[in-house]
PDB file of N, CA, C and O in Angstrom:
ATOM      1  N   UNK A   1      65.966 -80.578  -9.580  1.00  0.00           N
ATOM      2  CA  UNK A   1      66.317 -79.977  -8.521  1.00  0.00           C
ATOM      3  C   UNK A   1      67.756 -79.534  -8.578  1.00  0.00           C
ATOM      4  O   UNK A   1      68.607 -80.311  -9.010  1.00  0.00           O
ATOM      5  N   UNK A   2      68.072 -78.318  -8.162  1.00  0.00           N
ATOM      6  CA  UNK A   2      69.471 -77.906  -8.259  1.00  0.00           C
ATOM      7  C   UNK A   2      70.285 -78.509  -7.404  1.00  0.00           C
ATOM      8  O   UNK A   2      69.773 -78.865  -6.342  1.00  0.00           O
ATOM      9  N   UNK A   3      71.496 -78.737  -7.585  1.00  0.00           N
ATOM     10  CA  UNK A   3      72.464 -79.409  -6.753  1.00  0.00           C
ATOM     11  C   UNK A   3      72.500 -78.831  -5.289  1.00  0.00           C
ATOM     12  O   UNK A   3      72.391 -79.576  -4.315  1.00  0.00           O
ATOM     13  N   UNK A   4      72.649 -77.535  -5.183  1.00  0.00           N
ATOM     14  CA  UNK A   4      72.783 -76.948  -3.860  1.00  0.00           C
ATOM     15  C   UNK A   4      71.489 -77.192  -3.038  1.00  0.00           C
ATOM     16  O   UNK A   4      71.568 -77.344  -1.819  1.00  0.00           O
ATOM     17  N   UNK A   5      70.351 -77.229  -3.661  1.00  0.00           N
ATOM     18  CA  UNK A   5      69.081 -77.486  -2.973  1.00  0.00           C
ATOM     19  C   UNK A   5      69.027 -78.906  -2.479  1.00  0.00           C
ATOM     20  O   UNK A   5      68.513 -79.170  -1.392  1.00  0.00           O
ATOM     21  N   UNK A   6      69.538 -79.804  -3.246  1.00  0.00           N
ATOM     22  CA  UNK A   6      69.576 -81.291  -2.973  1.00  0.00           C
ATOM     23  C   UNK A   6      70.603 -81.428  -1.903  1.00  0.00           C
ATOM     24  O   UNK A   6      70.361 -82.137  -0.926  1.00  0.00           O
ATOM     25  N   UNK A   7      71.659 -80.838  -2.018  1.00  0.00           N
ATOM     26  CA  UNK A   7      72.626 -81.030  -0.784  1.00  0.00           C
ATOM     27  C   UNK A   7      72.067 -80.583   0.524  1.00  0.00           C
ATOM     28  O   UNK A   7      72.194 -81.217   1.571  1.00  0.00           O
ATOM     29  N   UNK A   8      71.432 -79.436   0.392  1.00  0.00           N
ATOM     30  CA  UNK A   8      70.806 -78.869   1.779  1.00  0.00           C
ATOM     31  C   UNK A   8      69.928 -79.948   2.310  1.00  0.00           C
ATOM     32  O   UNK A   8      70.119 -80.390   3.443  1.00  0.00           O
ATOM     33  N   UNK A   9      68.846 -80.450   1.443  1.00  0.00           N
ATOM     34  CA  UNK A   9      67.869 -81.199   1.838  1.00  0.00           C
ATOM     35  C   UNK A   9      68.415 -82.703   2.323  1.00  0.00           C
ATOM     36  O   UNK A   9      67.901 -83.336   3.245  1.00  0.00           O
ATOM     37  N   UNK A  10      69.416 -83.098   1.623  1.00  0.00           N
ATOM     38  CA  UNK A  10      70.037 -84.381   2.164  1.00  0.00           C
ATOM     39  C   UNK A  10      70.687 -84.354   3.515  1.00  0.00           C
ATOM     40  O   UNK A  10      70.689 -85.299   4.304  1.00  0.00           O
ATOM     41  N   UNK A  11      71.279 -83.093   3.720  1.00  0.00           N
ATOM     42  CA  UNK A  11      71.994 -82.987   5.087  1.00  0.00           C
ATOM     43  C   UNK A  11      71.008 -82.818   6.192  1.00  0.00           C
ATOM     44  O   UNK A  11      71.042 -83.532   7.195  1.00  0.00           O
ATOM     45  N   UNK A  12      70.072 -81.813   5.998  1.00  0.00           N
ATOM     46  CA  UNK A  12      69.197 -81.425   7.058  1.00  0.00           C
ATOM     47  C   UNK A  12      67.889 -82.331   7.216  1.00  0.00           C
ATOM     48  O   UNK A  12      67.202 -82.268   8.235  1.00  0.00           O
ATOM     49  N   UNK A  13      67.578 -83.198   6.120  1.00  0.00           N
ATOM     50  CA  UNK A  13      66.461 -83.927   6.189  1.00  0.00           C
ATOM     51  C   UNK A  13      65.206 -83.494   6.802  1.00  0.00           C
ATOM     52  O   UNK A  13      64.733 -84.091   7.769  1.00  0.00           O
ATOM     53  N   UNK A  14      64.655 -82.478   6.272  1.00  0.00           N
ATOM     54  CA  UNK A  14      63.361 -81.838   6.763  1.00  0.00           C
ATOM     55  C   UNK A  14      62.262 -82.732   6.662  1.00  0.00           C
ATOM     56  O   UNK A  14      62.185 -83.481   5.688  1.00  0.00           O
ATOM     57  N   UNK A  15      61.379 -82.738   7.582  1.00  0.00           N
ATOM     58  CA  UNK A  15      60.202 -83.528   7.636  1.00  0.00           C
ATOM     59  C   UNK A  15      59.262 -83.248   6.525  1.00  0.00           C
ATOM     60  O   UNK A  15      58.660 -84.152   5.945  1.00  0.00           O
ATOM     61  N   UNK A  16      59.122 -81.827   6.191  1.00  0.00           N
ATOM     62  CA  UNK A  16      58.491 -81.416   5.045  1.00  0.00           C
ATOM     63  C   UNK A  16      59.249 -80.437   4.186  1.00  0.00           C
ATOM     64  O   UNK A  16      59.460 -79.279   4.547  1.00  0.00           O
ATOM     65  N   UNK A  17      59.646 -80.932   3.055  1.00  0.00           N
ATOM     66  CA  UNK A  17      60.573 -80.057   2.189  1.00  0.00           C
ATOM     67  C   UNK A  17      59.906 -78.833   1.683  1.00  0.00           C
ATOM     68  O   UNK A  17      60.560 -77.872   1.278  1.00  0.00           O
ATOM     69  N   UNK A  18      58.483 -78.862   1.702  1.00  0.00           N
ATOM     70  CA  UNK A  18      57.893 -77.624   1.230  1.00  0.00           C
ATOM     71  C   UNK A  18      57.556 -76.388   2.308  1.00  0.00           C
ATOM     72  O   UNK A  18      57.055 -75.290   2.068  1.00  0.00           O
ATOM     73  N   UNK A  19      57.992 -76.934   3.538  1.00  0.00           N
ATOM     74  CA  UNK A  19      57.862 -75.928   4.718  1.00  0.00           C
ATOM     75  C   UNK A  19      59.138 -75.854   5.491  1.00  0.00           C
ATOM     76  O   UNK A  19      59.119 -76.177   6.678  1.00  0.00           O
ATOM     77  N   UNK A  20      60.160 -75.488   4.966  1.00  0.00           N
ATOM     78  CA  UNK A  20      61.485 -75.391   5.712  1.00  0.00           C
ATOM     79  C   UNK A  20      61.409 -73.873   6.266  1.00  0.00           C
ATOM     80  O   UNK A  20      60.990 -72.938   5.584  1.00  0.00           O
ATOM     81  N   UNK A  21      61.858 -73.759   7.559  1.00  0.00           N
ATOM     82  CA  UNK A  21      61.935 -72.477   8.101  1.00  0.00           C
ATOM     83  C   UNK A  21      63.100 -71.641   7.692  1.00  0.00           C
ATOM     84  O   UNK A  21      64.211 -72.153   7.549  1.00  0.00           O
ATOM     85  N   UNK A  22      62.876 -70.341   7.495  1.00  0.00           N
ATOM     86  CA  UNK A  22      64.036 -69.401   7.269  1.00  0.00           C
ATOM     87  C   UNK A  22      64.875 -69.485   8.315  1.00  0.00           C
ATOM     88  O   UNK A  22      64.351 -69.481   9.429  1.00  0.00           O
ATOM     89  N   UNK A  23      66.202 -69.569   8.229  1.00  0.00           N
ATOM     90  CA  UNK A  23      67.150 -69.574   9.287  1.00  0.00           C
ATOM     91  C   UNK A  23      67.356 -68.274  10.073  1.00  0.00           C
ATOM     92  O   UNK A  23      67.898 -68.228  11.178  1.00  0.00           O
ATOM     93  N   UNK A  24      66.878 -67.235   9.405  1.00  0.00           N
ATOM     94  CA  UNK A  24      66.982 -65.906  10.055  1.00  0.00           C
ATOM     95  C   UNK A  24      65.775 -65.537  10.834  1.00  0.00           C
ATOM     96  O   UNK A  24      65.845 -65.116  11.988  1.00  0.00           O
ATOM     97  N   UNK A  25      64.675 -65.703  10.186  1.00  0.00           N
ATOM     98  CA  UNK A  25      63.384 -65.079  10.727  1.00  0.00           C
ATOM     99  C   UNK A  25      62.299 -66.263  11.097  1.00  0.00           C
ATOM    100  O   UNK A  25      61.313 -65.964  11.770  1.00  0.00           O
ATOM    101  N   UNK A  26      62.494 -67.555  10.663  1.00  0.00           N
ATOM    102  CA  UNK A  26      61.590 -68.539  10.880  1.00  0.00           C
ATOM    103  C   UNK A  26      60.341 -68.603  10.046  1.00  0.00           C
ATOM    104  O   UNK A  26      59.516 -69.497  10.233  1.00  0.00           O
ATOM    105  N   UNK A  27      60.177 -67.646   9.098  1.00  0.00           N
ATOM    106  CA  UNK A  27      59.115 -67.634   8.085  1.00  0.00           C
ATOM    107  C   UNK A  27      59.377 -68.789   7.218  1.00  0.00           C
ATOM    108  O   UNK A  27      60.453 -69.370   7.362  1.00  0.00           O
ATOM    109  N   UNK A  28      58.530 -69.205   6.327  1.00  0.00           N
ATOM    110  CA  UNK A  28      58.810 -70.216   5.251  1.00  0.00           C
ATOM    111  C   UNK A  28      59.800 -69.761   4.322  1.00  0.00           C
ATOM    112  O   UNK A  28      59.685 -68.733   3.654  1.00  0.00           O
ATOM    113  N   UNK A  29      60.839 -70.599   4.288  1.00  0.00           N
ATOM    114  CA  UNK A  29      61.982 -70.381   3.328  1.00  0.00           C
ATOM    115  C   UNK A  29      61.545 -70.725   1.931  1.00  0.00           C
ATOM    116  O   UNK A  29      60.789 -71.682   1.758  1.00  0.00           O
ATOM    117  N   UNK A  30      61.983 -69.992   0.916  1.00  0.00           N
ATOM    118  CA  UNK A  30      61.621 -70.252  -0.410  1.00  0.00           C
ATOM    119  C   UNK A  30      62.940 -70.398  -1.305  1.00  0.00           C
ATOM    120  O   UNK A  30      62.887 -70.673  -2.503  1.00  0.00           O
ATOM    121  N   UNK A  31      64.124 -70.185  -0.602  1.00  0.00           N
ATOM    122  CA  UNK A  31      65.420 -70.274  -1.318  1.00  0.00           C
ATOM    123  C   UNK A  31      66.449 -70.889  -0.507  1.00  0.00           C
ATOM    124  O   UNK A  31      66.431 -70.730   0.714  1.00  0.00           O
ATOM    125  N   UNK A  32      67.402 -71.621  -1.116  1.00  0.00           N
ATOM    126  CA  UNK A  32      68.580 -72.021  -0.467  1.00  0.00           C
ATOM    127  C   UNK A  32      69.611 -71.092  -1.062  1.00  0.00           C
ATOM    128  O   UNK A  32      69.936 -71.174  -2.247  1.00  0.00           O
ATOM    129  N   UNK A  33      70.096 -70.254  -0.269  1.00  0.00           N
ATOM    130  CA  UNK A  33      71.125 -69.229  -0.612  1.00  0.00           C
ATOM    131  C   UNK A  33      72.589 -69.580  -0.385  1.00  0.00           C
ATOM    132  O   UNK A  33      72.915 -70.235   0.605  1.00  0.00           O
ATOM    133  N   UNK A  34      73.423 -69.182  -1.229  1.00  0.00           N
ATOM    134  CA  UNK A  34      74.824 -69.402  -1.136  1.00  0.00           C
ATOM    135  C   UNK A  34      75.327 -68.286  -0.300  1.00  0.00           C
ATOM    136  O   UNK A  34      75.159 -67.135  -0.704  1.00  0.00           O
ATOM    137  N   UNK A  35      76.016 -68.544   0.989  1.00  0.00           N
ATOM    138  CA  UNK A  35      76.389 -67.602   1.762  1.00  0.00           C
ATOM    139  C   UNK A  35      77.649 -66.802   1.097  1.00  0.00           C
ATOM    140  O   UNK A  35      77.721 -65.574   1.096  1.00  0.00           O
ATOM    141  N   UNK A  36      78.514 -67.567   0.599  1.00  0.00           N
ATOM    142  CA  UNK A  36      79.612 -66.935  -0.277  1.00  0.00           C
ATOM    143  C   UNK A  36      79.066 -67.233  -1.672  1.00  0.00           C
ATOM    144  O   UNK A  36      78.720 -68.369  -1.995  1.00  0.00           O
ATOM    145  N   UNK A  37      79.002 -66.224  -2.452  1.00  0.00           N
ATOM    146  CA  UNK A  37      78.550 -66.338  -3.805  1.00  0.00           C
ATOM    147  C   UNK A  37      79.265 -67.297  -4.596  1.00  0.00           C
ATOM    148  O   UNK A  37      80.463 -67.506  -4.403  1.00  0.00           O
ATOM    149  N   UNK A  38      78.505 -67.976  -5.601  1.00  0.00           N
ATOM    150  CA  UNK A  38      79.168 -69.034  -6.402  1.00  0.00           C
ATOM    151  C   UNK A  38      80.220 -68.431  -7.248  1.00  0.00           C
ATOM    152  O   UNK A  38      81.118 -69.170  -7.652  1.00  0.00           O
ATOM    153  N   UNK A  39      80.219 -67.311  -7.533  1.00  0.00           N
ATOM    154  CA  UNK A  39      81.119 -66.633  -8.414  1.00  0.00           C
ATOM    155  C   UNK A  39      82.522 -66.448  -7.816  1.00  0.00           C
ATOM    156  O   UNK A  39      83.519 -66.296  -8.523  1.00  0.00           O
ATOM    157  N   UNK A  40      82.542 -66.468  -6.528  1.00  0.00           N
ATOM    158  CA  UNK A  40      83.727 -66.347  -5.780  1.00  0.00           C
ATOM    159  C   UNK A  40      84.656 -67.534  -5.588  1.00  0.00           C
ATOM    160  O   UNK A  40      85.758 -67.440  -5.047  1.00  0.00           O
ATOM    161  N   UNK A  41      84.130 -68.671  -6.074  1.00  0.00           N
ATOM    162  CA  UNK A  41      84.807 -69.942  -6.006  1.00  0.00           C
ATOM    163  C   UNK A  41      85.946 -70.240  -7.181  1.00  0.00           C
ATOM    164  O   UNK A  41      87.029 -70.781  -6.956  1.00  0.00           O
ATOM    165  N   UNK A  42      85.550 -69.843  -8.294  1.00  0.00           N
ATOM    166  CA  UNK A  42      86.288 -70.107  -9.499  1.00  0.00           C
ATOM    167  C   UNK A  42      86.208 -71.527  -9.918  1.00  0.00           C
ATOM    168  O   UNK A  42      85.520 -72.340  -9.301  1.00  0.00           O
ATOM    169  N   UNK A  43      86.951 -71.846 -11.029  1.00  0.00           N
ATOM    170  CA  UNK A  43      86.846 -73.259 -11.509  1.00  0.00           C
ATOM    171  C   UNK A  43      87.461 -74.229 -10.748  1.00  0.00           C
ATOM    172  O   UNK A  43      86.971 -75.355 -10.670  1.00  0.00           O
ATOM    173  N   UNK A  44      88.634 -73.878 -10.088  1.00  0.00           N
ATOM    174  CA  UNK A  44      89.296 -75.002  -9.241  1.00  0.00           C
ATOM    175  C   UNK A  44      88.503 -75.351  -7.972  1.00  0.00           C
ATOM    176  O   UNK A  44      88.659 -76.478  -7.501  1.00  0.00           O
ATOM    177  N   UNK A  45      87.724 -74.546  -7.420  1.00  0.00           N
ATOM    178  CA  UNK A  45      87.006 -74.778  -6.345  1.00  0.00           C
ATOM    179  C   UNK A  45      85.487 -74.812  -6.347  1.00  0.00           C
ATOM    180  O   UNK A  45      84.778 -74.701  -5.347  1.00  0.00           O
ATOM    181  N   UNK A  46      85.053 -74.990  -7.677  1.00  0.00           N
ATOM    182  CA  UNK A  46      83.593 -75.065  -7.945  1.00  0.00           C
ATOM    183  C   UNK A  46      82.780 -75.902  -7.131  1.00  0.00           C
ATOM    184  O   UNK A  46      81.673 -75.530  -6.743  1.00  0.00           O
ATOM    185  N   UNK A  47      83.325 -77.145  -6.814  1.00  0.00           N
ATOM    186  CA  UNK A  47      82.599 -78.100  -5.966  1.00  0.00           C
ATOM    187  C   UNK A  47      82.169 -77.606  -4.616  1.00  0.00           C
ATOM    188  O   UNK A  47      81.130 -77.963  -4.061  1.00  0.00           O
ATOM    189  N   UNK A  48      83.109 -76.695  -4.095  1.00  0.00           N
ATOM    190  CA  UNK A  48      82.951 -76.250  -2.761  1.00  0.00           C
ATOM    191  C   UNK A  48      81.791 -75.245  -2.549  1.00  0.00           C
ATOM    192  O   UNK A  48      81.360 -75.014  -1.419  1.00  0.00           O
ATOM    193  N   UNK A  49      81.297 -74.656  -3.656  1.00  0.00           N
ATOM    194  CA  UNK A  49      80.244 -73.708  -3.552  1.00  0.00           C
ATOM    195  C   UNK A  49      78.933 -74.371  -2.968  1.00  0.00           C
ATOM    196  O   UNK A  49      78.198 -73.729  -2.218  1.00  0.00           O
ATOM    197  N   UNK A  50      78.675 -75.619  -3.318  1.00  0.00           N
ATOM    198  CA  UNK A  50      77.527 -76.329  -2.939  1.00  0.00           C
ATOM    199  C   UNK A  50      77.682 -77.176  -1.698  1.00  0.00           C
ATOM    200  O   UNK A  50      76.875 -78.082  -1.490  1.00  0.00           O
ATOM    201  N   UNK A  51      78.680 -76.932  -0.857  1.00  0.00           N
ATOM    202  CA  UNK A  51      78.819 -77.746   0.413  1.00  0.00           C
ATOM    203  C   UNK A  51      77.834 -77.091   1.412  1.00  0.00           C
ATOM    204  O   UNK A  51      77.600 -75.883   1.397  1.00  0.00           O
ATOM    205  N   UNK A  52      77.318 -77.892   2.210  1.00  0.00           N
ATOM    206  CA  UNK A  52      76.168 -77.477   3.113  1.00  0.00           C
ATOM    207  C   UNK A  52      76.502 -76.298   4.052  1.00  0.00           C
ATOM    208  O   UNK A  52      75.673 -75.538   4.551  1.00  0.00           O
ATOM    209  N   UNK A  53      77.871 -76.258   4.223  1.00  0.00           N
ATOM    210  CA  UNK A  53      78.343 -75.116   5.117  1.00  0.00           C
ATOM    211  C   UNK A  53      78.213 -73.643   4.511  1.00  0.00           C
ATOM    212  O   UNK A  53      78.262 -72.593   5.151  1.00  0.00           O
ATOM    213  N   UNK A  54      78.037 -73.797   3.154  1.00  0.00           N
ATOM    214  CA  UNK A  54      77.891 -72.405   2.364  1.00  0.00           C
ATOM    215  C   UNK A  54      76.411 -72.291   1.984  1.00  0.00           C
ATOM    216  O   UNK A  54      76.106 -71.400   1.192  1.00  0.00           O
ATOM    217  N   UNK A  55      75.485 -73.081   2.456  1.00  0.00           N
ATOM    218  CA  UNK A  55      74.065 -72.986   2.119  1.00  0.00           C
ATOM    219  C   UNK A  55      73.172 -72.757   3.295  1.00  0.00           C
ATOM    220  O   UNK A  55      73.197 -73.445   4.316  1.00  0.00           O
ATOM    221  N   UNK A  56      72.323 -71.664   3.059  1.00  0.00           N
ATOM    222  CA  UNK A  56      71.388 -71.322   4.208  1.00  0.00           C
ATOM    223  C   UNK A  56      69.997 -71.182   3.650  1.00  0.00           C
ATOM    224  O   UNK A  56      69.870 -70.576   2.586  1.00  0.00           O
ATOM    225  N   UNK A  57      68.921 -71.688   4.269  1.00  0.00           N
ATOM    226  CA  UNK A  57      67.571 -71.475   3.919  1.00  0.00           C
ATOM    227  C   UNK A  57      67.100 -70.063   4.206  1.00  0.00           C
ATOM    228  O   UNK A  57      67.342 -69.544   5.296  1.00  0.00           O
ATOM    229  N   UNK A  58      66.454 -69.451   3.284  1.00  0.00           N
ATOM    230  CA  UNK A  58      66.003 -68.051   3.542  1.00  0.00           C
ATOM    231  C   UNK A  58      64.678 -67.945   2.856  1.00  0.00           C
ATOM    232  O   UNK A  58      64.366 -68.508   1.806  1.00  0.00           O
ATOM    233  N   UNK A  59      63.855 -67.060   3.668  1.00  0.00           N
ATOM    234  CA  UNK A  59      62.590 -66.522   3.154  1.00  0.00           C
ATOM    235  C   UNK A  59      62.856 -65.543   2.000  1.00  0.00           C
ATOM    236  O   UNK A  59      64.018 -65.177   1.823  1.00  0.00           O
ATOM    237  N   UNK A  60      61.922 -65.110   1.237  1.00  0.00           N
ATOM    238  CA  UNK A  60      62.107 -64.184   0.021  1.00  0.00           C
ATOM    239  C   UNK A  60      62.717 -62.818   0.606  1.00  0.00           C
ATOM    240  O   UNK A  60      63.649 -62.233   0.054  1.00  0.00           O
ATOM    241  N   UNK A  61      62.114 -62.388   1.743  1.00  0.00           N
ATOM    242  CA  UNK A  61      62.613 -61.080   2.290  1.00  0.00           C
ATOM    243  C   UNK A  61      64.055 -61.116   2.797  1.00  0.00           C
ATOM    244  O   UNK A  61      64.842 -60.203   2.546  1.00  0.00           O
ATOM    245  N   UNK A  62      64.377 -62.180   3.506  1.00  0.00           N
ATOM    246  CA  UNK A  62      65.845 -62.349   3.959  1.00  0.00           C
ATOM    247  C   UNK A  62      66.720 -62.541   2.932  1.00  0.00           C
ATOM    248  O   UNK A  62      67.831 -62.010   2.908  1.00  0.00           O
ATOM    249  N   UNK A  63      66.192 -63.449   1.861  1.00  0.00           N
ATOM    250  CA  UNK A  63      67.122 -63.607   0.715  1.00  0.00           C
ATOM    251  C   UNK A  63      67.409 -62.194  -0.002  1.00  0.00           C
ATOM    252  O   UNK A  63      68.544 -61.932  -0.402  1.00  0.00           O
ATOM    253  N   UNK A  64      66.450 -61.389  -0.134  1.00  0.00           N
ATOM    254  CA  UNK A  64      66.653 -60.058  -0.800  1.00  0.00           C
ATOM    255  C   UNK A  64      67.549 -59.311   0.077  1.00  0.00           C
ATOM    256  O   UNK A  64      68.430 -58.624  -0.441  1.00  0.00           O
ATOM    257  N   UNK A  65      67.417 -59.370   1.447  1.00  0.00           N
ATOM    258  CA  UNK A  65      68.341 -58.580   2.327  1.00  0.00           C
ATOM    259  C   UNK A  65      69.757 -58.995   2.167  1.00  0.00           C
ATOM    260  O   UNK A  65      70.682 -58.182   2.144  1.00  0.00           O
ATOM    261  N   UNK A  66      69.912 -60.327   2.052  1.00  0.00           N
ATOM    262  CA  UNK A  66      71.173 -60.941   1.875  1.00  0.00           C
ATOM    263  C   UNK A  66      71.903 -60.406   0.783  1.00  0.00           C
ATOM    264  O   UNK A  66      73.079 -60.044   0.842  1.00  0.00           O
ATOM    265  N   UNK A  67      71.105 -60.363  -0.307  1.00  0.00           N
ATOM    266  CA  UNK A  67      71.724 -59.852  -1.651  1.00  0.00           C
ATOM    267  C   UNK A  67      71.985 -58.460  -1.636  1.00  0.00           C
ATOM    268  O   UNK A  67      72.916 -58.049  -2.330  1.00  0.00           O
ATOM    269  N   UNK A  68      71.271 -57.611  -0.911  1.00  0.00           N
ATOM    270  CA  UNK A  68      71.412 -56.232  -0.648  1.00  0.00           C
ATOM    271  C   UNK A  68      72.561 -55.983   0.411  1.00  0.00           C
ATOM    272  O   UNK A  68      72.847 -54.846   0.786  1.00  0.00           O
ATOM    273  N   UNK A  69      73.110 -56.959   0.804  1.00  0.00           N
ATOM    274  CA  UNK A  69      74.158 -56.908   1.938  1.00  0.00           C
ATOM    275  C   UNK A  69      73.684 -56.177   3.257  1.00  0.00           C
ATOM    276  O   UNK A  69      74.430 -55.496   3.961  1.00  0.00           O
ATOM    277  N   UNK A  70      72.404 -56.400   3.486  1.00  0.00           N
ATOM    278  CA  UNK A  70      71.921 -55.976   4.803  1.00  0.00           C
ATOM    279  C   UNK A  70      72.097 -56.964   5.972  1.00  0.00           C
ATOM    280  O   UNK A  70      71.881 -56.651   7.143  1.00  0.00           O
ATOM    281  N   UNK A  71      72.513 -58.205   5.560  1.00  0.00           N
ATOM    282  CA  UNK A  71      72.881 -59.273   6.315  1.00  0.00           C
ATOM    283  C   UNK A  71      74.477 -59.614   5.819  1.00  0.00           C
ATOM    284  O   UNK A  71      74.753 -59.961   4.671  1.00  0.00           O
ATOM    285  N   UNK A  72      75.348 -59.466   6.780  1.00  0.00           N
ATOM    286  CA  UNK A  72      76.729 -59.890   6.431  1.00  0.00           C
ATOM    287  C   UNK A  72      76.811 -61.266   6.175  1.00  0.00           C
ATOM    288  O   UNK A  72      75.900 -61.978   6.596  1.00  0.00           O
ATOM    289  N   UNK A  73      77.828 -61.806   5.505  1.00  0.00           N
ATOM    290  CA  UNK A  73      78.164 -63.015   5.323  1.00  0.00           C
ATOM    291  C   UNK A  73      78.573 -63.762   6.699  1.00  0.00           C
ATOM    292  O   UNK A  73      78.372 -64.961   6.888  1.00  0.00           O
ATOM    293  N   UNK A  74      79.141 -62.935   7.581  1.00  0.00           N
ATOM    294  CA  UNK A  74      79.568 -63.447   8.776  1.00  0.00           C
ATOM    295  C   UNK A  74      78.301 -63.674   9.662  1.00  0.00           C
ATOM    296  O   UNK A  74      78.179 -64.694  10.341  1.00  0.00           O
ATOM    297  N   UNK A  75      77.446 -62.769   9.630  1.00  0.00           N
ATOM    298  CA  UNK A  75      76.101 -62.890  10.310  1.00  0.00           C
ATOM    299  C   UNK A  75      75.390 -64.282   9.951  1.00  0.00           C
ATOM    300  O   UNK A  75      75.092 -65.123  10.799  1.00  0.00           O
ATOM    301  N   UNK A  76      75.158 -64.405   8.567  1.00  0.00           N
ATOM    302  CA  UNK A  76      74.594 -65.548   7.993  1.00  0.00           C
ATOM    303  C   UNK A  76      75.237 -66.729   8.450  1.00  0.00           C
ATOM    304  O   UNK A  76      74.568 -67.649   8.922  1.00  0.00           O
ATOM    305  N   UNK A  77      76.595 -66.795   8.344  1.00  0.00           N
ATOM    306  CA  UNK A  77      77.395 -68.112   8.755  1.00  0.00           C
ATOM    307  C   UNK A  77      77.258 -68.394  10.072  1.00  0.00           C
ATOM    308  O   UNK A  77      77.209 -69.579  10.402  1.00  0.00           O
ATOM    309  N   UNK A  78      77.174 -67.388  11.041  1.00  0.00           N
ATOM    310  CA  UNK A  78      76.961 -67.760  12.481  1.00  0.00           C
ATOM    311  C   UNK A  78      75.711 -68.371  12.763  1.00  0.00           C
ATOM    312  O   UNK A  78      75.607 -69.295  13.570  1.00  0.00           O
ATOM    313  N   UNK A  79      74.688 -67.855  12.082  1.00  0.00           N
ATOM    314  CA  UNK A  79      73.258 -68.510  12.208  1.00  0.00           C
ATOM    315  C   UNK A  79      73.263 -69.841  11.767  1.00  0.00           C
ATOM    316  O   UNK A  79      72.811 -70.770  12.436  1.00  0.00           O
ATOM    317  N   UNK A  80      73.791 -69.959  10.593  1.00  0.00           N
ATOM    318  CA  UNK A  80      73.802 -71.322   9.832  1.00  0.00           C
ATOM    319  C   UNK A  80      74.679 -72.353  10.532  1.00  0.00           C
ATOM    320  O   UNK A  80      74.319 -73.530  10.557  1.00  0.00           O
ATOM    321  N   UNK A  81      75.830 -71.953  11.107  1.00  0.00           N
ATOM    322  CA  UNK A  81      76.627 -72.978  11.858  1.00  0.00           C
ATOM    323  C   UNK A  81      76.007 -73.347  13.168  1.00  0.00           C
ATOM    324  O   UNK A  81      76.294 -74.446  13.644  1.00  0.00           O
ATOM    325  N   UNK A  82      75.149 -72.510  13.835  1.00  0.00           N
ATOM    326  CA  UNK A  82      74.511 -73.007  15.008  1.00  0.00           C
ATOM    327  C   UNK A  82      73.456 -74.147  14.560  1.00  0.00           C
ATOM    328  O   UNK A  82      73.231 -75.092  15.315  1.00  0.00           O
ATOM    329  N   UNK A  83      72.830 -74.027  13.328  1.00  0.00           N
ATOM    330  CA  UNK A  83      71.970 -75.030  12.970  1.00  0.00           C
ATOM    331  C   UNK A  83      72.674 -76.240  12.539  1.00  0.00           C
ATOM    332  O   UNK A  83      72.162 -77.334  12.776  1.00  0.00           O
ATOM    333  N   UNK A  84      73.755 -76.159  11.951  1.00  0.00           N
ATOM    334  CA  UNK A  84      74.645 -77.231  11.655  1.00  0.00           C
ATOM    335  C   UNK A  84      74.972 -78.079  13.022  1.00  0.00           C
ATOM    336  O   UNK A  84      74.811 -79.296  13.123  1.00  0.00           O
ATOM    337  N   UNK A  85      75.424 -77.277  13.977  1.00  0.00           N
ATOM    338  CA  UNK A  85      75.916 -77.792  15.193  1.00  0.00           C
ATOM    339  C   UNK A  85      74.789 -78.459  15.937  1.00  0.00           C
ATOM    340  O   UNK A  85      74.990 -79.489  16.581  1.00  0.00           O
ATOM    341  N   UNK A  86      73.564 -77.867  15.854  1.00  0.00           N
ATOM    342  CA  UNK A  86      72.406 -78.594  16.523  1.00  0.00           C
ATOM    343  C   UNK A  86      72.072 -79.903  15.850  1.00  0.00           C
ATOM    344  O   UNK A  86      71.526 -80.776  16.525  1.00  0.00           O
ATOM    345  N   UNK A  87      72.350 -80.116  14.583  1.00  0.00           N
ATOM    346  CA  UNK A  87      72.059 -81.338  13.853  1.00  0.00           C
ATOM    347  C   UNK A  87      73.181 -82.332  14.261  1.00  0.00           C
ATOM    348  O   UNK A  87      72.939 -83.531  14.397  1.00  0.00           O
ATOM    349  N   UNK A  88      74.441 -81.790  14.456  1.00  0.00           N
ATOM    350  CA  UNK A  88      75.558 -82.759  14.783  1.00  0.00           C
ATOM    351  C   UNK A  88      75.528 -83.305  16.223  1.00  0.00           C
ATOM    352  O   UNK A  88      76.130 -84.324  16.563  1.00  0.00           O
ATOM    353  N   UNK A  89      74.724 -82.488  17.098  1.00  0.00           N
ATOM    354  CA  UNK A  89      74.689 -82.882  18.463  1.00  0.00           C
ATOM    355  C   UNK A  89      73.594 -83.900  18.716  1.00  0.00           C
ATOM    356  O   UNK A  89      73.541 -84.478  19.801  1.00  0.00           O
ATOM    357  N   UNK A  90      72.717 -84.139  17.747  1.00  0.00           N
ATOM    358  CA  UNK A  90      71.571 -85.008  17.884  1.00  0.00           C
ATOM    359  C   UNK A  90      71.968 -86.530  18.095  1.00  0.00           C
ATOM    360  O   UNK A  90      71.092 -87.384  18.227  1.00  0.00           O
TER     361      UNK A  90
END
């Protein structure tokens, strides 16, 4: 399992790791997407790329739209931080 996927699962602790909802549309997520691309971190900040704040669960359609820049990084971050906040208030 890739490090970023493991970090995401450890933080959110889903009941069923095979059926995580897409954070945008609620369909079944198939990818844990880096909101800020890994290539933007460089060698000195490489560890930061896999922090949960930079990881969002997306279905295939939403993941493709994120890569096509149809979803801005700000939009994805806002959605994702709402989910993080909901976990932290439990």
